[in-house]
mmCIF file of the N, C-alpha and C atoms, coordinates in Angstrom:
data_MODEL
# 
_entry.id   MODEL 
# 
loop_
_atom_site.group_PDB 
_atom_site.id 
_atom_site.type_symbol 
_atom_site.label_atom_id 
_atom_site.label_alt_id 
_atom_site.label_comp_id 
_atom_site.label_asym_id 
_atom_site.label_entity_id 
_atom_site.label_seq_id 
_atom_site.pdbx_PDB_ins_code 
_atom_site.Cartn_x 
_atom_site.Cartn_y 
_atom_site.Cartn_z 
_atom_site.occupancy 
_atom_site.B_iso_or_equiv 
_atom_site.pdbx_formal_charge 
_atom_site.auth_seq_id 
_atom_site.auth_comp_id 
_atom_site.auth_asym_id 
_atom_site.auth_atom_id 
_atom_site.pdbx_PDB_model_num 
ATOM 1   N N  . MET A 1 1  ? 0.972   -1.501 0.003   1.00 0.00 ? 1  MET A N  1 
ATOM 2   C CA . MET A 1 1  ? 0.255   0.092  0.051   1.00 0.00 ? 1  MET A CA 1 
ATOM 3   C C  . MET A 1 1  ? 1.194   1.304  -0.086  1.00 0.00 ? 1  MET A C  1 
ATOM 4   N N  . SER A 1 2  ? 0.661   2.331  -0.626  1.00 0.00 ? 2  SER A N  1 
ATOM 5   C CA . SER A 1 2  ? 1.534   3.719  -0.928  1.00 0.00 ? 2  SER A CA 1 
ATOM 6   C C  . SER A 1 2  ? 0.758   4.078  0.163   1.00 0.00 ? 2  SER A C  1 
ATOM 7   N N  . SER A 1 3  ? 1.949   5.751  0.161   1.00 0.00 ? 3  SER A N  1 
ATOM 8   C CA . SER A 1 3  ? 1.789   6.402  1.412   1.00 0.00 ? 3  SER A CA 1 
ATOM 9   C C  . SER A 1 3  ? 0.684   6.721  1.208   1.00 0.00 ? 3  SER A C  1 
ATOM 10  N N  . VAL A 1 4  ? 0.196   7.317  -0.082  1.00 0.00 ? 4  VAL A N  1 
ATOM 11  C CA . VAL A 1 4  ? -1.173  7.939  -0.441  1.00 0.00 ? 4  VAL A CA 1 
ATOM 12  C C  . VAL A 1 4  ? -2.049  7.262  0.075   1.00 0.00 ? 4  VAL A C  1 
ATOM 13  N N  . GLU A 1 5  ? -2.187  6.050  -0.064  1.00 0.00 ? 5  GLU A N  1 
ATOM 14  C CA . GLU A 1 5  ? -2.996  5.272  0.449   1.00 0.00 ? 5  GLU A CA 1 
ATOM 15  C C  . GLU A 1 5  ? -3.440  5.082  1.487   1.00 0.00 ? 5  GLU A C  1 
ATOM 16  N N  . CYS A 1 6  ? -2.016  4.904  2.322   1.00 0.00 ? 6  CYS A N  1 
ATOM 17  C CA . CYS A 1 6  ? -2.214  5.182  3.821   1.00 0.00 ? 6  CYS A CA 1 
ATOM 18  C C  . CYS A 1 6  ? -2.862  5.872  4.478   1.00 0.00 ? 6  CYS A C  1 
ATOM 19  N N  . LEU A 1 7  ? -2.402  7.448  4.059   1.00 0.00 ? 7  LEU A N  1 
ATOM 20  C CA . LEU A 1 7  ? -2.877  8.637  4.484   1.00 0.00 ? 7  LEU A CA 1 
ATOM 21  C C  . LEU A 1 7  ? -4.317  8.734  4.061   1.00 0.00 ? 7  LEU A C  1 
ATOM 22  N N  . HIS A 1 8  ? -4.544  8.345  2.655   1.00 0.00 ? 8  HIS A N  1 
ATOM 23  C CA . HIS A 1 8  ? -6.217  8.309  2.784   1.00 0.00 ? 8  HIS A CA 1 
ATOM 24  C C  . HIS A 1 8  ? -6.861  7.329  3.691   1.00 0.00 ? 8  HIS A C  1 
ATOM 25  N N  . GLU A 1 9  ? -6.164  6.643  3.940   1.00 0.00 ? 9  GLU A N  1 
ATOM 26  C CA . GLU A 1 9  ? -7.029  5.395  4.635   1.00 0.00 ? 9  GLU A CA 1 
ATOM 27  C C  . GLU A 1 9  ? -7.162  5.983  6.330   1.00 0.00 ? 9  GLU A C  1 
ATOM 28  N N  . ALA A 1 10 ? -5.859  6.651  6.837   1.00 0.00 ? 10 ALA A N  1 
ATOM 29  C CA . ALA A 1 10 ? -6.703  7.397  7.876   1.00 0.00 ? 10 ALA A CA 1 
ATOM 30  C C  . ALA A 1 10 ? -7.362  8.231  7.782   1.00 0.00 ? 10 ALA A C  1 
ATOM 31  N N  . VAL A 1 11 ? -7.786  9.068  6.966   1.00 0.00 ? 11 VAL A N  1 
ATOM 32  C CA . VAL A 1 11 ? -8.373  10.435 7.003   1.00 0.00 ? 11 VAL A CA 1 
ATOM 33  C C  . VAL A 1 11 ? -9.641  9.486  6.982   1.00 0.00 ? 11 VAL A C  1 
ATOM 34  N N  . ARG A 1 12 ? -10.456 8.393  6.091   1.00 0.00 ? 12 ARG A N  1 
ATOM 35  C CA . ARG A 1 12 ? -11.537 7.803  6.611   1.00 0.00 ? 12 ARG A CA 1 
ATOM 36  C C  . ARG A 1 12 ? -11.425 7.483  7.646   1.00 0.00 ? 12 ARG A C  1 
ATOM 37  N N  . MET A 1 13 ? -10.376 6.750  8.483   1.00 0.00 ? 13 MET A N  1 
ATOM 38  C CA . MET A 1 13 ? -10.691 6.035  10.091  1.00 0.00 ? 13 MET A CA 1 
ATOM 39  C C  . MET A 1 13 ? -11.287 7.698  10.459  1.00 0.00 ? 13 MET A C  1 
ATOM 40  N N  . LEU A 1 14 ? -10.401 8.803  10.570  1.00 0.00 ? 14 LEU A N  1 
ATOM 41  C CA . LEU A 1 14 ? -10.692 9.659  11.383  1.00 0.00 ? 14 LEU A CA 1 
ATOM 42  C C  . LEU A 1 14 ? -12.123 10.239 10.946  1.00 0.00 ? 14 LEU A C  1 
ATOM 43  N N  . VAL A 1 15 ? -12.480 10.047 10.127  1.00 0.00 ? 15 VAL A N  1 
ATOM 44  C CA . VAL A 1 15 ? -13.866 11.042 9.799   1.00 0.00 ? 15 VAL A CA 1 
ATOM 45  C C  . VAL A 1 15 ? -14.803 9.828  10.610  1.00 0.00 ? 15 VAL A C  1 
ATOM 46  N N  . ALA A 1 16 ? -14.471 8.764  10.106  1.00 0.00 ? 16 ALA A N  1 
ATOM 47  C CA . ALA A 1 16 ? -15.540 8.111  10.486  1.00 0.00 ? 16 ALA A CA 1 
ATOM 48  C C  . ALA A 1 16 ? -15.937 7.846  12.620  1.00 0.00 ? 16 ALA A C  1 
ATOM 49  N N  . GLU A 1 17 ? -14.388 8.196  13.133  1.00 0.00 ? 17 GLU A N  1 
ATOM 50  C CA . GLU A 1 17 ? -14.279 8.361  14.492  1.00 0.00 ? 17 GLU A CA 1 
ATOM 51  C C  . GLU A 1 17 ? -14.905 9.687  14.820  1.00 0.00 ? 17 GLU A C  1 
ATOM 52  N N  . ARG A 1 18 ? -15.064 10.770 13.885  1.00 0.00 ? 18 ARG A N  1 
ATOM 53  C CA . ARG A 1 18 ? -15.805 12.096 14.424  1.00 0.00 ? 18 ARG A CA 1 
ATOM 54  C C  . ARG A 1 18 ? -17.119 11.738 14.040  1.00 0.00 ? 18 ARG A C  1 
ATOM 55  N N  . GLN A 1 19 ? -17.552 10.962 13.114  1.00 0.00 ? 19 GLN A N  1 
ATOM 56  C CA . GLN A 1 19 ? -19.209 10.987 12.929  1.00 0.00 ? 19 GLN A CA 1 
ATOM 57  C C  . GLN A 1 19 ? -19.634 9.788  14.334  1.00 0.00 ? 19 GLN A C  1 
ATOM 58  N N  . ALA A 1 20 ? -18.198 9.263  14.826  1.00 0.00 ? 20 ALA A N  1 
ATOM 59  C CA . ALA A 1 20 ? -19.147 8.172  15.744  1.00 0.00 ? 20 ALA A CA 1 
ATOM 60  C C  . ALA A 1 20 ? -19.179 9.042  17.236  1.00 0.00 ? 20 ALA A C  1 
ATOM 61  N N  . LEU A 1 21 ? -18.258 10.340 17.460  1.00 0.00 ? 21 LEU A N  1 
ATOM 62  C CA . LEU A 1 21 ? -17.673 10.878 18.349  1.00 0.00 ? 21 LEU A CA 1 
ATOM 63  C C  . LEU A 1 21 ? -19.118 12.121 18.289  1.00 0.00 ? 21 LEU A C  1 
ATOM 64  N N  . HIS A 1 22 ? -19.368 12.253 17.195  1.00 0.00 ? 22 HIS A N  1 
ATOM 65  C CA . HIS A 1 22 ? -21.025 13.599 17.046  1.00 0.00 ? 22 HIS A CA 1 
ATOM 66  C C  . HIS A 1 22 ? -22.172 12.901 17.592  1.00 0.00 ? 22 HIS A C  1 
ATOM 67  N N  . ALA A 1 23 ? -22.067 11.203 17.171  1.00 0.00 ? 23 ALA A N  1 
ATOM 68  C CA . ALA A 1 23 ? -23.312 10.106 17.404  1.00 0.00 ? 23 ALA A CA 1 
ATOM 69  C C  . ALA A 1 23 ? -23.556 10.405 19.280  1.00 0.00 ? 23 ALA A C  1 
ATOM 70  N N  . ARG A 1 24 ? -22.115 9.956  19.805  1.00 0.00 ? 24 ARG A N  1 
ATOM 71  C CA . ARG A 1 24 ? -22.492 9.957  21.156  1.00 0.00 ? 24 ARG A CA 1 
ATOM 72  C C  . ARG A 1 24 ? -22.251 11.443 21.970  1.00 0.00 ? 24 ARG A C  1 
ATOM 73  N N  . ASN A 1 25 ? -22.714 12.371 21.453  1.00 0.00 ? 25 ASN A N  1 
ATOM 74  C CA . ASN A 1 25 ? -22.535 13.828 22.277  1.00 0.00 ? 25 ASN A CA 1 
ATOM 75  C C  . ASN A 1 25 ? -20.741 13.765 22.682  1.00 0.00 ? 25 ASN A C  1 
ATOM 76  N N  . ALA A 1 26 ? -19.972 13.376 21.980  1.00 0.00 ? 26 ALA A N  1 
ATOM 77  C CA . ALA A 1 26 ? -18.501 13.403 23.067  1.00 0.00 ? 26 ALA A CA 1 
ATOM 78  C C  . ALA A 1 26 ? -18.134 14.961 23.270  1.00 0.00 ? 26 ALA A C  1 
ATOM 79  N N  . SER A 1 27 ? -17.385 14.813 23.842  1.00 0.00 ? 27 SER A N  1 
ATOM 80  C CA . SER A 1 27 ? -17.291 16.413 24.716  1.00 0.00 ? 27 SER A CA 1 
ATOM 81  C C  . SER A 1 27 ? -16.373 17.426 23.601  1.00 0.00 ? 27 SER A C  1 
ATOM 82  N N  . HIS A 1 28 ? -16.263 18.508 23.947  1.00 0.00 ? 28 HIS A N  1 
ATOM 83  C CA . HIS A 1 28 ? -15.654 19.423 22.855  1.00 0.00 ? 28 HIS A CA 1 
ATOM 84  C C  . HIS A 1 28 ? -14.212 19.171 22.699  1.00 0.00 ? 28 HIS A C  1 
ATOM 85  N N  . ASP A 1 29 ? -13.304 18.371 23.924  1.00 0.00 ? 29 ASP A N  1 
ATOM 86  C CA . ASP A 1 29 ? -12.328 18.265 23.809  1.00 0.00 ? 29 ASP A CA 1 
ATOM 87  C C  . ASP A 1 29 ? -11.940 16.669 22.708  1.00 0.00 ? 29 ASP A C  1 
ATOM 88  N N  . GLU A 1 30 ? -12.596 16.130 23.075  1.00 0.00 ? 30 GLU A N  1 
ATOM 89  C CA . GLU A 1 30 ? -12.714 15.008 22.312  1.00 0.00 ? 30 GLU A CA 1 
ATOM 90  C C  . GLU A 1 30 ? -12.925 15.426 20.481  1.00 0.00 ? 30 GLU A C  1 
ATOM 91  N N  . LEU A 1 31 ? -13.511 16.288 20.679  1.00 0.00 ? 31 LEU A N  1 
ATOM 92  C CA . LEU A 1 31 ? -13.484 16.550 19.129  1.00 0.00 ? 31 LEU A CA 1 
ATOM 93  C C  . LEU A 1 31 ? -12.913 17.249 18.299  1.00 0.00 ? 31 LEU A C  1 
ATOM 94  N N  . GLU A 1 32 ? -12.292 18.006 19.573  1.00 0.00 ? 32 GLU A N  1 
ATOM 95  C CA . GLU A 1 32 ? -11.075 19.600 18.956  1.00 0.00 ? 32 GLU A CA 1 
ATOM 96  C C  . GLU A 1 32 ? -9.954  18.353 18.887  1.00 0.00 ? 32 GLU A C  1 
ATOM 97  N N  . SER A 1 33 ? -9.803  17.413 19.959  1.00 0.00 ? 33 SER A N  1 
ATOM 98  C CA . SER A 1 33 ? -8.653  16.699 19.454  1.00 0.00 ? 33 SER A CA 1 
ATOM 99  C C  . SER A 1 33 ? -8.653  15.433 18.227  1.00 0.00 ? 33 SER A C  1 
ATOM 100 N N  . ASN A 1 34 ? -9.829  15.235 17.594  1.00 0.00 ? 34 ASN A N  1 
ATOM 101 C CA . ASN A 1 34 ? -10.450 14.465 16.455  1.00 0.00 ? 34 ASN A CA 1 
ATOM 102 C C  . ASN A 1 34 ? -9.530  15.612 15.269  1.00 0.00 ? 34 ASN A C  1 
ATOM 103 N N  . ARG A 1 35 ? -10.510 16.418 15.293  1.00 0.00 ? 35 ARG A N  1 
ATOM 104 C CA . ARG A 1 35 ? -10.172 17.927 14.550  1.00 0.00 ? 35 ARG A CA 1 
ATOM 105 C C  . ARG A 1 35 ? -8.923  18.045 14.304  1.00 0.00 ? 35 ARG A C  1 
ATOM 106 N N  . LEU A 1 36 ? -8.111  18.236 14.872  1.00 0.00 ? 36 LEU A N  1 
ATOM 107 C CA . LEU A 1 36 ? -6.665  18.572 14.780  1.00 0.00 ? 36 LEU A CA 1 
ATOM 108 C C  . LEU A 1 36 ? -5.908  17.445 13.934  1.00 0.00 ? 36 LEU A C  1 
ATOM 109 N N  . ALA A 1 37 ? -6.334  16.136 14.836  1.00 0.00 ? 37 ALA A N  1 
ATOM 110 C CA . ALA A 1 37 ? -5.638  14.787 13.818  1.00 0.00 ? 37 ALA A CA 1 
ATOM 111 C C  . ALA A 1 37 ? -6.043  14.523 12.394  1.00 0.00 ? 37 ALA A C  1 
ATOM 112 N N  . LEU A 1 38 ? -7.232  15.042 12.228  1.00 0.00 ? 38 LEU A N  1 
ATOM 113 C CA . LEU A 1 38 ? -7.872  15.101 10.771  1.00 0.00 ? 38 LEU A CA 1 
ATOM 114 C C  . LEU A 1 38 ? -7.272  16.197 9.820   1.00 0.00 ? 38 LEU A C  1 
ATOM 115 N N  . ALA A 1 39 ? -6.981  17.212 10.415  1.00 0.00 ? 39 ALA A N  1 
ATOM 116 C CA . ALA A 1 39 ? -6.762  18.224 9.977   1.00 0.00 ? 39 ALA A CA 1 
ATOM 117 C C  . ALA A 1 39 ? -4.997  17.876 9.438   1.00 0.00 ? 39 ALA A C  1 
ATOM 118 N N  . GLY A 1 40 ? -4.155  17.536 10.434  1.00 0.00 ? 40 GLY A N  1 
ATOM 119 C CA . GLY A 1 40 ? -3.074  17.198 10.101  1.00 0.00 ? 40 GLY A CA 1 
ATOM 120 C C  . GLY A 1 40 ? -2.572  15.920 8.841   1.00 0.00 ? 40 GLY A C  1 
ATOM 121 N N  . ARG A 1 41 ? -3.385  14.697 8.989   1.00 0.00 ? 41 ARG A N  1 
ATOM 122 C CA . ARG A 1 41 ? -3.428  14.248 7.914   1.00 0.00 ? 41 ARG A CA 1 
ATOM 123 C C  . ARG A 1 41 ? -3.857  14.563 6.770   1.00 0.00 ? 41 ARG A C  1 
ATOM 124 N N  . GLN A 1 42 ? -4.842  15.257 6.500   1.00 0.00 ? 42 GLN A N  1 
ATOM 125 C CA . GLN A 1 42 ? -5.694  15.924 5.851   1.00 0.00 ? 42 GLN A CA 1 
ATOM 126 C C  . GLN A 1 42 ? -3.911  16.667 4.960   1.00 0.00 ? 42 GLN A C  1 
ATOM 127 N N  . ARG A 1 43 ? -3.253  17.517 5.830   1.00 0.00 ? 43 ARG A N  1 
ATOM 128 C CA . ARG A 1 43 ? -2.299  18.362 5.124   1.00 0.00 ? 43 ARG A CA 1 
ATOM 129 C C  . ARG A 1 43 ? -1.585  17.426 4.255   1.00 0.00 ? 43 ARG A C  1 
ATOM 130 N N  . GLN A 1 44 ? -1.041  15.999 4.837   1.00 0.00 ? 44 GLN A N  1 
ATOM 131 C CA . GLN A 1 44 ? 0.148   15.005 4.823   1.00 0.00 ? 44 GLN A CA 1 
ATOM 132 C C  . GLN A 1 44 ? -0.630  14.899 3.499   1.00 0.00 ? 44 GLN A C  1 
ATOM 133 N N  . LEU A 1 45 ? -1.694  14.009 3.483   1.00 0.00 ? 45 LEU A N  1 
ATOM 134 C CA . LEU A 1 45 ? -2.448  13.672 2.434   1.00 0.00 ? 45 LEU A CA 1 
ATOM 135 C C  . LEU A 1 45 ? -2.266  14.678 0.886   1.00 0.00 ? 45 LEU A C  1 
ATOM 136 N N  . SER A 1 46 ? -2.569  15.747 1.295   1.00 0.00 ? 46 SER A N  1 
ATOM 137 C CA . SER A 1 46 ? -2.747  16.966 0.240   1.00 0.00 ? 46 SER A CA 1 
ATOM 138 C C  . SER A 1 46 ? -0.760  16.797 -0.117  1.00 0.00 ? 46 SER A C  1 
ATOM 139 N N  . HIS A 1 47 ? -0.040  16.984 0.627   1.00 0.00 ? 47 HIS A N  1 
ATOM 140 C CA . HIS A 1 47 ? 1.368   17.207 0.977   1.00 0.00 ? 47 HIS A CA 1 
ATOM 141 C C  . HIS A 1 47 ? 1.877   16.430 -0.310  1.00 0.00 ? 47 HIS A C  1 
ATOM 142 N N  . ALA A 1 48 ? 1.388   14.443 0.038   1.00 0.00 ? 48 ALA A N  1 
ATOM 143 C CA . ALA A 1 48 ? 1.920   13.567 -0.393  1.00 0.00 ? 48 ALA A CA 1 
ATOM 144 C C  . ALA A 1 48 ? 1.425   13.274 -1.928  1.00 0.00 ? 48 ALA A C  1 
ATOM 145 N N  . LEU A 1 49 ? -0.018  14.035 -1.895  1.00 0.00 ? 49 LEU A N  1 
ATOM 146 C CA . LEU A 1 49 ? -0.736  13.549 -3.544  1.00 0.00 ? 49 LEU A CA 1 
ATOM 147 C C  . LEU A 1 49 ? 0.472   14.525 -4.754  1.00 0.00 ? 49 LEU A C  1 
ATOM 148 N N  . SER A 1 50 ? 0.515   16.034 -3.800  1.00 0.00 ? 50 SER A N  1 
ATOM 149 C CA . SER A 1 50 ? 1.194   17.157 -4.653  1.00 0.00 ? 50 SER A CA 1 
ATOM 150 C C  . SER A 1 50 ? 2.608   16.254 -5.257  1.00 0.00 ? 50 SER A C  1 
ATOM 151 N N  . ILE A 1 51 ? 3.346   15.978 -4.570  1.00 0.00 ? 51 ILE A N  1 
ATOM 152 C CA . ILE A 1 51 ? 4.412   15.002 -4.858  1.00 0.00 ? 51 ILE A CA 1 
ATOM 153 C C  . ILE A 1 51 ? 4.601   14.258 -5.561  1.00 0.00 ? 51 ILE A C  1 
ATOM 154 N N  . VAL A 1 52 ? 3.381   13.157 -5.760  1.00 0.00 ? 52 VAL A N  1 
ATOM 155 C CA . VAL A 1 52 ? 2.855   12.309 -6.737  1.00 0.00 ? 52 VAL A CA 1 
ATOM 156 C C  . VAL A 1 52 ? 2.438   12.914 -8.153  1.00 0.00 ? 52 VAL A C  1 
ATOM 157 N N  . THR A 1 53 ? 1.762   13.585 -7.955  1.00 0.00 ? 53 THR A N  1 
ATOM 158 C CA . THR A 1 53 ? 1.465   14.435 -8.851  1.00 0.00 ? 53 THR A CA 1 
ATOM 159 C C  . THR A 1 53 ? 2.728   15.188 -9.929  1.00 0.00 ? 53 THR A C  1 
ATOM 160 N N  . PHE A 1 54 ? 3.422   16.353 -9.042  1.00 0.00 ? 54 PHE A N  1 
ATOM 161 C CA . PHE A 1 54 ? 4.200   16.727 -9.961  1.00 0.00 ? 54 PHE A CA 1 
ATOM 162 C C  . PHE A 1 54 ? 5.688   16.216 -10.052 1.00 0.00 ? 54 PHE A C  1 
ATOM 163 N N  . ALA A 1 55 ? 5.648   15.284 -9.273  1.00 0.00 ? 55 ALA A N  1 
ATOM 164 C CA . ALA A 1 55 ? 6.953   14.482 -9.565  1.00 0.00 ? 55 ALA A CA 1 
ATOM 165 C C  . ALA A 1 55 ? 7.094   13.526 -10.371 1.00 0.00 ? 55 ALA A C  1 
ATOM 166 N N  . ALA A 1 56 ? 6.052   12.971 -10.997 1.00 0.00 ? 56 ALA A N  1 
ATOM 167 C CA . ALA A 1 56 ? 5.944   11.845 -11.980 1.00 0.00 ? 56 ALA A CA 1 
ATOM 168 C C  . ALA A 1 56 ? 6.105   12.245 -13.355 1.00 0.00 ? 56 ALA A C  1 
ATOM 169 N N  . PRO A 1 57 ? 6.554   11.705 -14.203 1.00 0.00 ? 57 PRO A N  1 
ATOM 170 C CA . PRO A 1 57 ? 6.873   12.310 -15.647 1.00 0.00 ? 57 PRO A CA 1 
ATOM 171 C C  . PRO A 1 57 ? 5.517   12.511 -16.467 1.00 0.00 ? 57 PRO A C  1 
ATOM 172 N N  . ASN A 1 58 ? 5.540   13.563 -17.075 1.00 0.00 ? 58 ASN A N  1 
ATOM 173 C CA . ASN A 1 58 ? 4.553   13.653 -17.756 1.00 0.00 ? 58 ASN A CA 1 
ATOM 174 C C  . ASN A 1 58 ? 3.779   12.225 -18.636 1.00 0.00 ? 58 ASN A C  1 
ATOM 175 N N  . SER A 1 59 ? 2.410   12.184 -18.477 1.00 0.00 ? 59 SER A N  1 
ATOM 176 C CA . SER A 1 59 ? 1.621   10.782 -18.979 1.00 0.00 ? 59 SER A CA 1 
ATOM 177 C C  . SER A 1 59 ? 1.154   11.131 -20.420 1.00 0.00 ? 59 SER A C  1 
ATOM 178 N N  . PRO A 1 60 ? 0.811   10.528 -21.305 1.00 0.00 ? 60 PRO A N  1 
ATOM 179 C CA . PRO A 1 60 ? 0.319   11.149 -22.371 1.00 0.00 ? 60 PRO A CA 1 
ATOM 180 C C  . PRO A 1 60 ? -1.028  11.476 -21.752 1.00 0.00 ? 60 PRO A C  1 
ATOM 181 N N  . GLY A 1 61 ? -1.638  12.884 -22.910 1.00 0.00 ? 61 GLY A N  1 
ATOM 182 C CA . GLY A 1 61 ? -2.924  13.340 -22.177 1.00 0.00 ? 61 GLY A CA 1 
ATOM 183 C C  . GLY A 1 61 ? -2.509  14.423 -20.844 1.00 0.00 ? 61 GLY A C  1 
ATOM 184 N N  . LYS A 1 62 ? -1.418  14.498 -20.358 1.00 0.00 ? 62 LYS A N  1 
ATOM 185 C CA . LYS A 1 62 ? -1.452  15.438 -19.129 1.00 0.00 ? 62 LYS A CA 1 
ATOM 186 C C  . LYS A 1 62 ? 0.038   16.845 -19.422 1.00 0.00 ? 62 LYS A C  1 
ATOM 187 N N  . THR A 1 63 ? 0.122   17.270 -18.869 1.00 0.00 ? 63 THR A N  1 
ATOM 188 C CA . THR A 1 63 ? 1.157   18.639 -18.742 1.00 0.00 ? 63 THR A CA 1 
ATOM 189 C C  . THR A 1 63 ? 1.130   19.234 -17.842 1.00 0.00 ? 63 THR A C  1 
ATOM 190 N N  . VAL A 1 64 ? 2.225   19.900 -17.500 1.00 0.00 ? 64 VAL A N  1 
ATOM 191 C CA . VAL A 1 64 ? 2.435   20.508 -16.068 1.00 0.00 ? 64 VAL A CA 1 
ATOM 192 C C  . VAL A 1 64 ? 3.157   22.111 -16.913 1.00 0.00 ? 64 VAL A C  1 
ATOM 193 N N  . GLN A 1 65 ? 2.226   22.815 -16.070 1.00 0.00 ? 65 GLN A N  1 
ATOM 194 C CA . GLN A 1 65 ? 2.985   24.291 -16.799 1.00 0.00 ? 65 GLN A CA 1 
ATOM 195 C C  . GLN A 1 65 ? 2.634   25.044 -15.492 1.00 0.00 ? 65 GLN A C  1 
ATOM 196 N N  . LYS A 1 66 ? 4.309   25.485 -15.257 1.00 0.00 ? 66 LYS A N  1 
ATOM 197 C CA . LYS A 1 66 ? 3.982   26.954 -14.432 1.00 0.00 ? 66 LYS A CA 1 
ATOM 198 C C  . LYS A 1 66 ? 3.500   26.515 -13.211 1.00 0.00 ? 66 LYS A C  1 
ATOM 199 N N  . GLY A 1 67 ? 3.906   25.040 -12.791 1.00 0.00 ? 67 GLY A N  1 
ATOM 200 C CA . GLY A 1 67 ? 3.372   24.205 -11.345 1.00 0.00 ? 67 GLY A CA 1 
ATOM 201 C C  . GLY A 1 67 ? 1.733   23.861 -11.397 1.00 0.00 ? 67 GLY A C  1 
ATOM 202 N N  . ARG A 1 68 ? 1.183   24.370 -12.668 1.00 0.00 ? 68 ARG A N  1 
ATOM 203 C CA . ARG A 1 68 ? -0.278  23.676 -12.772 1.00 0.00 ? 68 ARG A CA 1 
ATOM 204 C C  . ARG A 1 68 ? -0.063  22.580 -13.196 1.00 0.00 ? 68 ARG A C  1 
ATOM 205 N N  . HIS A 1 69 ? -0.967  20.913 -13.089 1.00 0.00 ? 69 HIS A N  1 
ATOM 206 C CA . HIS A 1 69 ? -1.261  19.825 -13.849 1.00 0.00 ? 69 HIS A CA 1 
ATOM 207 C C  . HIS A 1 69 ? -2.741  19.948 -14.603 1.00 0.00 ? 69 HIS A C  1 
ATOM 208 N N  . ARG A 1 70 ? -2.965  19.845 -15.365 1.00 0.00 ? 70 ARG A N  1 
ATOM 209 C CA . ARG A 1 70 ? -4.209  19.599 -15.858 1.00 0.00 ? 70 ARG A CA 1 
ATOM 210 C C  . ARG A 1 70 ? -4.242  18.624 -16.870 1.00 0.00 ? 70 ARG A C  1 
ATOM 211 N N  . ALA A 1 71 ? -5.260  18.057 -17.253 1.00 0.00 ? 71 ALA A N  1 
ATOM 212 C CA . ALA A 1 71 ? -5.825  17.311 -18.326 1.00 0.00 ? 71 ALA A CA 1 
ATOM 213 C C  . ALA A 1 71 ? -6.010  18.013 -19.917 1.00 0.00 ? 71 ALA A C  1 
ATOM 214 N N  . ASP A 1 72 ? -5.369  17.666 -20.870 1.00 0.00 ? 72 ASP A N  1 
ATOM 215 C CA . ASP A 1 72 ? -5.245  18.452 -22.089 1.00 0.00 ? 72 ASP A CA 1 
ATOM 216 C C  . ASP A 1 72 ? -7.038  17.567 -22.612 1.00 0.00 ? 72 ASP A C  1 
ATOM 217 N N  . ASP A 1 73 ? -7.487  18.664 -23.383 1.00 0.00 ? 73 ASP A N  1 
ATOM 218 C CA . ASP A 1 73 ? -8.887  18.329 -23.878 1.00 0.00 ? 73 ASP A CA 1 
ATOM 219 C C  . ASP A 1 73 ? -8.714  18.148 -24.967 1.00 0.00 ? 73 ASP A C  1 
# 
């Protein structure tokens, strides 16, 4: 499993945990702890995705220009 996949799974688990916390009316401190963990994992996932996207050689149908990645129409 790649680091991107691991991070995506961690985000998914934190979201499920957050939903369970809300369902049981968890305390503000519990929700805040989960929010901070979730935000951190989302930042890590975003960073990992940008590395994978911009570090990979151009594939057919995709271009990288001035730090932007887009599919050709």
